[in-house]
Chimera marker file (.cmm) of the C-alpha trace (Angstrom):
<marker_set name="trace">
<marker id="1" x="4.646" y="5.886" z="-13.350" r="1" g="1" b="0" radius="0.5"/>
<marker id="2" x="1.048" y="5.377" z="-11.776" r="1" g="1" b="0" radius="0.5"/>
<marker id="3" x="0.346" y="2.339" z="-9.714" r="1" g="1" b="0" radius="0.5"/>
<marker id="4" x="-2.497" y="1.155" z="-8.655" r="1" g="1" b="0" radius="0.5"/>
<marker id="5" x="-3.164" y="-0.150" z="-5.249" r="1" g="1" b="0" radius="0.5"/>
<marker id="6" x="-5.957" y="-2.400" z="-3.941" r="1" g="1" b="0" radius="0.5"/>
<marker id="7" x="-7.516" y="-2.315" z="-0.117" r="1" g="1" b="0" radius="0.5"/>
<marker id="8" x="-9.177" y="-4.305" z="2.156" r="1" g="1" b="0" radius="0.5"/>
<marker id="9" x="-10.344" y="-3.731" z="5.681" r="1" g="1" b="0" radius="0.5"/>
<marker id="10" x="-9.722" y="-0.835" z="7.625" r="1" g="1" b="0" radius="0.5"/>
<marker id="11" x="-7.297" y="0.159" z="4.451" r="1" g="1" b="0" radius="0.5"/>
<marker id="12" x="-10.319" y="0.314" z="2.548" r="1" g="1" b="0" radius="0.5"/>
<marker id="13" x="-12.340" y="2.521" z="4.993" r="1" g="1" b="0" radius="0.5"/>
<marker id="14" x="-9.324" y="5.055" z="4.980" r="1" g="1" b="0" radius="0.5"/>
<marker id="15" x="-9.226" y="5.273" z="1.533" r="1" g="1" b="0" radius="0.5"/>
<marker id="16" x="-12.511" y="5.320" z="0.659" r="1" g="1" b="0" radius="0.5"/>
<marker id="17" x="-12.803" y="2.776" z="-1.725" r="1" g="1" b="0" radius="0.5"/>
<marker id="18" x="-11.120" y="-0.468" z="-2.763" r="1" g="1" b="0" radius="0.5"/>
<marker id="19" x="-8.327" y="1.277" z="-5.004" r="1" g="1" b="0" radius="0.5"/>
<marker id="20" x="-6.533" y="4.428" z="-5.454" r="1" g="1" b="0" radius="0.5"/>
<marker id="21" x="-3.931" y="5.158" z="-8.145" r="1" g="1" b="0" radius="0.5"/>
<marker id="22" x="-0.422" y="6.963" z="-7.053" r="1" g="1" b="0" radius="0.5"/>
<marker id="23" x="2.007" y="8.382" z="-9.011" r="1" g="1" b="0" radius="0.5"/>
<marker id="24" x="5.627" y="7.281" z="-8.100" r="1" g="1" b="0" radius="0.5"/>
<marker id="25" x="8.792" y="7.498" z="-9.469" r="1" g="1" b="0" radius="0.5"/>
<marker id="26" x="9.854" y="4.501" z="-11.678" r="1" g="1" b="0" radius="0.5"/>
<marker id="27" x="11.468" y="1.894" z="-9.141" r="1" g="1" b="0" radius="0.5"/>
<marker id="28" x="10.374" y="3.294" z="-5.967" r="1" g="1" b="0" radius="0.5"/>
<marker id="29" x="10.604" y="1.202" z="-2.954" r="1" g="1" b="0" radius="0.5"/>
<marker id="30" x="7.523" y="-0.474" z="-0.982" r="1" g="1" b="0" radius="0.5"/>
<marker id="31" x="8.657" y="2.307" z="1.856" r="1" g="1" b="0" radius="0.5"/>
<marker id="32" x="8.255" y="5.167" z="-0.447" r="1" g="1" b="0" radius="0.5"/>
<marker id="33" x="4.812" y="3.853" z="-1.513" r="1" g="1" b="0" radius="0.5"/>
<marker id="34" x="3.940" y="3.645" z="2.513" r="1" g="1" b="0" radius="0.5"/>
<marker id="35" x="5.541" y="7.211" z="2.770" r="1" g="1" b="0" radius="0.5"/>
<marker id="36" x="3.052" y="8.656" z="-0.182" r="1" g="1" b="0" radius="0.5"/>
<marker id="37" x="0.446" y="6.964" z="1.506" r="1" g="1" b="0" radius="0.5"/>
<marker id="38" x="0.993" y="8.480" z="4.674" r="1" g="1" b="0" radius="0.5"/>
<marker id="39" x="1.288" y="11.917" z="3.056" r="1" g="1" b="0" radius="0.5"/>
<marker id="40" x="-2.159" y="11.698" z="1.417" r="1" g="1" b="0" radius="0.5"/>
<marker id="41" x="-3.763" y="9.565" z="4.150" r="1" g="1" b="0" radius="0.5"/>
<marker id="42" x="-2.797" y="10.680" z="7.584" r="1" g="1" b="0" radius="0.5"/>
<marker id="43" x="-4.833" y="7.688" z="8.993" r="1" g="1" b="0" radius="0.5"/>
<marker id="44" x="-2.359" y="5.111" z="7.945" r="1" g="1" b="0" radius="0.5"/>
<marker id="45" x="0.158" y="6.413" z="10.378" r="1" g="1" b="0" radius="0.5"/>
<marker id="46" x="-2.118" y="5.590" z="12.963" r="1" g="1" b="0" radius="0.5"/>
<marker id="47" x="-1.951" y="1.861" z="12.152" r="1" g="1" b="0" radius="0.5"/>
<marker id="48" x="-0.213" y="-0.991" z="14.463" r="1" g="1" b="0" radius="0.5"/>
<marker id="49" x="0.940" y="-2.042" z="11.072" r="1" g="1" b="0" radius="0.5"/>
<marker id="50" x="0.764" y="-2.032" z="7.364" r="1" g="1" b="0" radius="0.5"/>
<marker id="51" x="2.066" y="-4.488" z="4.846" r="1" g="1" b="0" radius="0.5"/>
<marker id="52" x="1.927" y="-4.668" z="1.000" r="1" g="1" b="0" radius="0.5"/>
<marker id="53" x="1.944" y="-7.496" z="-0.707" r="1" g="1" b="0" radius="0.5"/>
<marker id="54" x="3.090" y="-7.220" z="-4.595" r="1" g="1" b="0" radius="0.5"/>
<marker id="55" x="2.100" y="-9.851" z="-7.050" r="1" g="1" b="0" radius="0.5"/>
<marker id="56" x="0.309" y="-12.301" z="-4.123" r="1" g="1" b="0" radius="0.5"/>
<marker id="57" x="3.429" y="-12.348" z="-2.020" r="1" g="1" b="0" radius="0.5"/>
<marker id="58" x="4.459" y="-10.077" z="0.801" r="1" g="1" b="0" radius="0.5"/>
<marker id="59" x="7.519" y="-7.803" z="0.337" r="1" g="1" b="0" radius="0.5"/>
<marker id="60" x="9.892" y="-6.360" z="2.898" r="1" g="1" b="0" radius="0.5"/>
<marker id="61" x="10.156" y="-1.869" z="2.547" r="1" g="1" b="0" radius="0.5"/>
<marker id="62" x="13.047" y="-2.071" z="0.444" r="1" g="1" b="0" radius="0.5"/>
<marker id="63" x="11.268" y="-4.449" z="-2.365" r="1" g="1" b="0" radius="0.5"/>
<marker id="64" x="11.203" y="-2.132" z="-5.692" r="1" g="1" b="0" radius="0.5"/>
<marker id="65" x="8.050" y="-1.466" z="-7.469" r="1" g="1" b="0" radius="0.5"/>
<marker id="66" x="7.758" y="-2.020" z="-11.121" r="1" g="1" b="0" radius="0.5"/>
<marker id="67" x="4.806" y="-0.785" z="-13.661" r="1" g="1" b="0" radius="0.5"/>
<marker id="68" x="2.553" y="-3.601" z="-14.333" r="1" g="1" b="0" radius="0.5"/>
<marker id="69" x="3.020" y="-5.110" z="-10.351" r="1" g="1" b="0" radius="0.5"/>
<marker id="70" x="-0.430" y="-6.004" z="-8.715" r="1" g="1" b="0" radius="0.5"/>
<marker id="71" x="-0.326" y="-4.017" z="-5.444" r="1" g="1" b="0" radius="0.5"/>
<marker id="72" x="-2.398" y="-4.953" z="-2.133" r="1" g="1" b="0" radius="0.5"/>
<marker id="73" x="-2.661" y="-3.307" z="0.974" r="1" g="1" b="0" radius="0.5"/>
<marker id="74" x="-2.405" y="-5.370" z="4.193" r="1" g="1" b="0" radius="0.5"/>
<marker id="75" x="-4.011" y="-3.755" z="7.238" r="1" g="1" b="0" radius="0.5"/>
<marker id="76" x="-3.529" y="-5.417" z="10.563" r="1" g="1" b="0" radius="0.5"/>
<marker id="77" x="-5.461" y="-8.210" z="11.103" r="1" g="1" b="0" radius="0.5"/>
<marker id="78" x="-6.923" y="-9.612" z="14.214" r="1" g="1" b="0" radius="0.5"/>
<marker id="79" x="-8.994" y="-12.575" z="14.874" r="1" g="1" b="0" radius="0.5"/>
<marker id="80" x="-9.873" y="-15.778" z="16.659" r="1" g="1" b="0" radius="0.5"/>
<link id1="1" id2="2" r="1" g="1" b="0" radius="0.2"/>
<link id1="2" id2="3" r="1" g="1" b="0" radius="0.2"/>
<link id1="3" id2="4" r="1" g="1" b="0" radius="0.2"/>
<link id1="4" id2="5" r="1" g="1" b="0" radius="0.2"/>
<link id1="5" id2="6" r="1" g="1" b="0" radius="0.2"/>
<link id1="6" id2="7" r="1" g="1" b="0" radius="0.2"/>
<link id1="7" id2="8" r="1" g="1" b="0" radius="0.2"/>
<link id1="8" id2="9" r="1" g="1" b="0" radius="0.2"/>
<link id1="9" id2="10" r="1" g="1" b="0" radius="0.2"/>
<link id1="10" id2="11" r="1" g="1" b="0" radius="0.2"/>
<link id1="11" id2="12" r="1" g="1" b="0" radius="0.2"/>
<link id1="12" id2="13" r="1" g="1" b="0" radius="0.2"/>
<link id1="13" id2="14" r="1" g="1" b="0" radius="0.2"/>
<link id1="14" id2="15" r="1" g="1" b="0" radius="0.2"/>
<link id1="15" id2="16" r="1" g="1" b="0" radius="0.2"/>
<link id1="16" id2="17" r="1" g="1" b="0" radius="0.2"/>
<link id1="17" id2="18" r="1" g="1" b="0" radius="0.2"/>
<link id1="18" id2="19" r="1" g="1" b="0" radius="0.2"/>
<link id1="19" id2="20" r="1" g="1" b="0" radius="0.2"/>
<link id1="20" id2="21" r="1" g="1" b="0" radius="0.2"/>
<link id1="21" id2="22" r="1" g="1" b="0" radius="0.2"/>
<link id1="22" id2="23" r="1" g="1" b="0" radius="0.2"/>
<link id1="23" id2="24" r="1" g="1" b="0" radius="0.2"/>
<link id1="24" id2="25" r="1" g="1" b="0" radius="0.2"/>
<link id1="25" id2="26" r="1" g="1" b="0" radius="0.2"/>
<link id1="26" id2="27" r="1" g="1" b="0" radius="0.2"/>
<link id1="27" id2="28" r="1" g="1" b="0" radius="0.2"/>
<link id1="28" id2="29" r="1" g="1" b="0" radius="0.2"/>
<link id1="29" id2="30" r="1" g="1" b="0" radius="0.2"/>
<link id1="30" id2="31" r="1" g="1" b="0" radius="0.2"/>
<link id1="31" id2="32" r="1" g="1" b="0" radius="0.2"/>
<link id1="32" id2="33" r="1" g="1" b="0" radius="0.2"/>
<link id1="33" id2="34" r="1" g="1" b="0" radius="0.2"/>
<link id1="34" id2="35" r="1" g="1" b="0" radius="0.2"/>
<link id1="35" id2="36" r="1" g="1" b="0" radius="0.2"/>
<link id1="36" id2="37" r="1" g="1" b="0" radius="0.2"/>
<link id1="37" id2="38" r="1" g="1" b="0" radius="0.2"/>
<link id1="38" id2="39" r="1" g="1" b="0" radius="0.2"/>
<link id1="39" id2="40" r="1" g="1" b="0" radius="0.2"/>
<link id1="40" id2="41" r="1" g="1" b="0" radius="0.2"/>
<link id1="41" id2="42" r="1" g="1" b="0" radius="0.2"/>
<link id1="42" id2="43" r="1" g="1" b="0" radius="0.2"/>
<link id1="43" id2="44" r="1" g="1" b="0" radius="0.2"/>
<link id1="44" id2="45" r="1" g="1" b="0" radius="0.2"/>
<link id1="45" id2="46" r="1" g="1" b="0" radius="0.2"/>
<link id1="46" id2="47" r="1" g="1" b="0" radius="0.2"/>
<link id1="47" id2="48" r="1" g="1" b="0" radius="0.2"/>
<link id1="48" id2="49" r="1" g="1" b="0" radius="0.2"/>
<link id1="49" id2="50" r="1" g="1" b="0" radius="0.2"/>
<link id1="50" id2="51" r="1" g="1" b="0" radius="0.2"/>
<link id1="51" id2="52" r="1" g="1" b="0" radius="0.2"/>
<link id1="52" id2="53" r="1" g="1" b="0" radius="0.2"/>
<link id1="53" id2="54" r="1" g="1" b="0" radius="0.2"/>
<link id1="54" id2="55" r="1" g="1" b="0" radius="0.2"/>
<link id1="55" id2="56" r="1" g="1" b="0" radius="0.2"/>
<link id1="56" id2="57" r="1" g="1" b="0" radius="0.2"/>
<link id1="57" id2="58" r="1" g="1" b="0" radius="0.2"/>
<link id1="58" id2="59" r="1" g="1" b="0" radius="0.2"/>
<link id1="59" id2="60" r="1" g="1" b="0" radius="0.2"/>
<link id1="60" id2="61" r="1" g="1" b="0" radius="0.2"/>
<link id1="61" id2="62" r="1" g="1" b="0" radius="0.2"/>
<link id1="62" id2="63" r="1" g="1" b="0" radius="0.2"/>
<link id1="63" id2="64" r="1" g="1" b="0" radius="0.2"/>
<link id1="64" id2="65" r="1" g="1" b="0" radius="0.2"/>
<link id1="65" id2="66" r="1" g="1" b="0" radius="0.2"/>
<link id1="66" id2="67" r="1" g="1" b="0" radius="0.2"/>
<link id1="67" id2="68" r="1" g="1" b="0" radius="0.2"/>
<link id1="68" id2="69" r="1" g="1" b="0" radius="0.2"/>
<link id1="69" id2="70" r="1" g="1" b="0" radius="0.2"/>
<link id1="70" id2="71" r="1" g="1" b="0" radius="0.2"/>
<link id1="71" id2="72" r="1" g="1" b="0" radius="0.2"/>
<link id1="72" id2="73" r="1" g="1" b="0" radius="0.2"/>
<link id1="73" id2="74" r="1" g="1" b="0" radius="0.2"/>
<link id1="74" id2="75" r="1" g="1" b="0" radius="0.2"/>
<link id1="75" id2="76" r="1" g="1" b="0" radius="0.2"/>
<link id1="76" id2="77" r="1" g="1" b="0" radius="0.2"/>
<link id1="77" id2="78" r="1" g="1" b="0" radius="0.2"/>
<link id1="78" id2="79" r="1" g="1" b="0" radius="0.2"/>
<link id1="79" id2="80" r="1" g="1" b="0" radius="0.2"/>
</marker_set>
């Protein structure tokens, strides 16, 4: 299945754009999506953390992705 991922901050810079589309197996987990991203964009491996939100909620690495899920990359955040 194809999934579209929206990115912000440094994740957007790594992707060279605000969205990307990945081909993944039906029922893939967040961990599997992160692994695909790291293979295609090695700079993701250098980040201190990388979270995914699915349908506006943070999810764990074992969460399974569905066809129509809204997926957002959440890079490390700093602030003050």
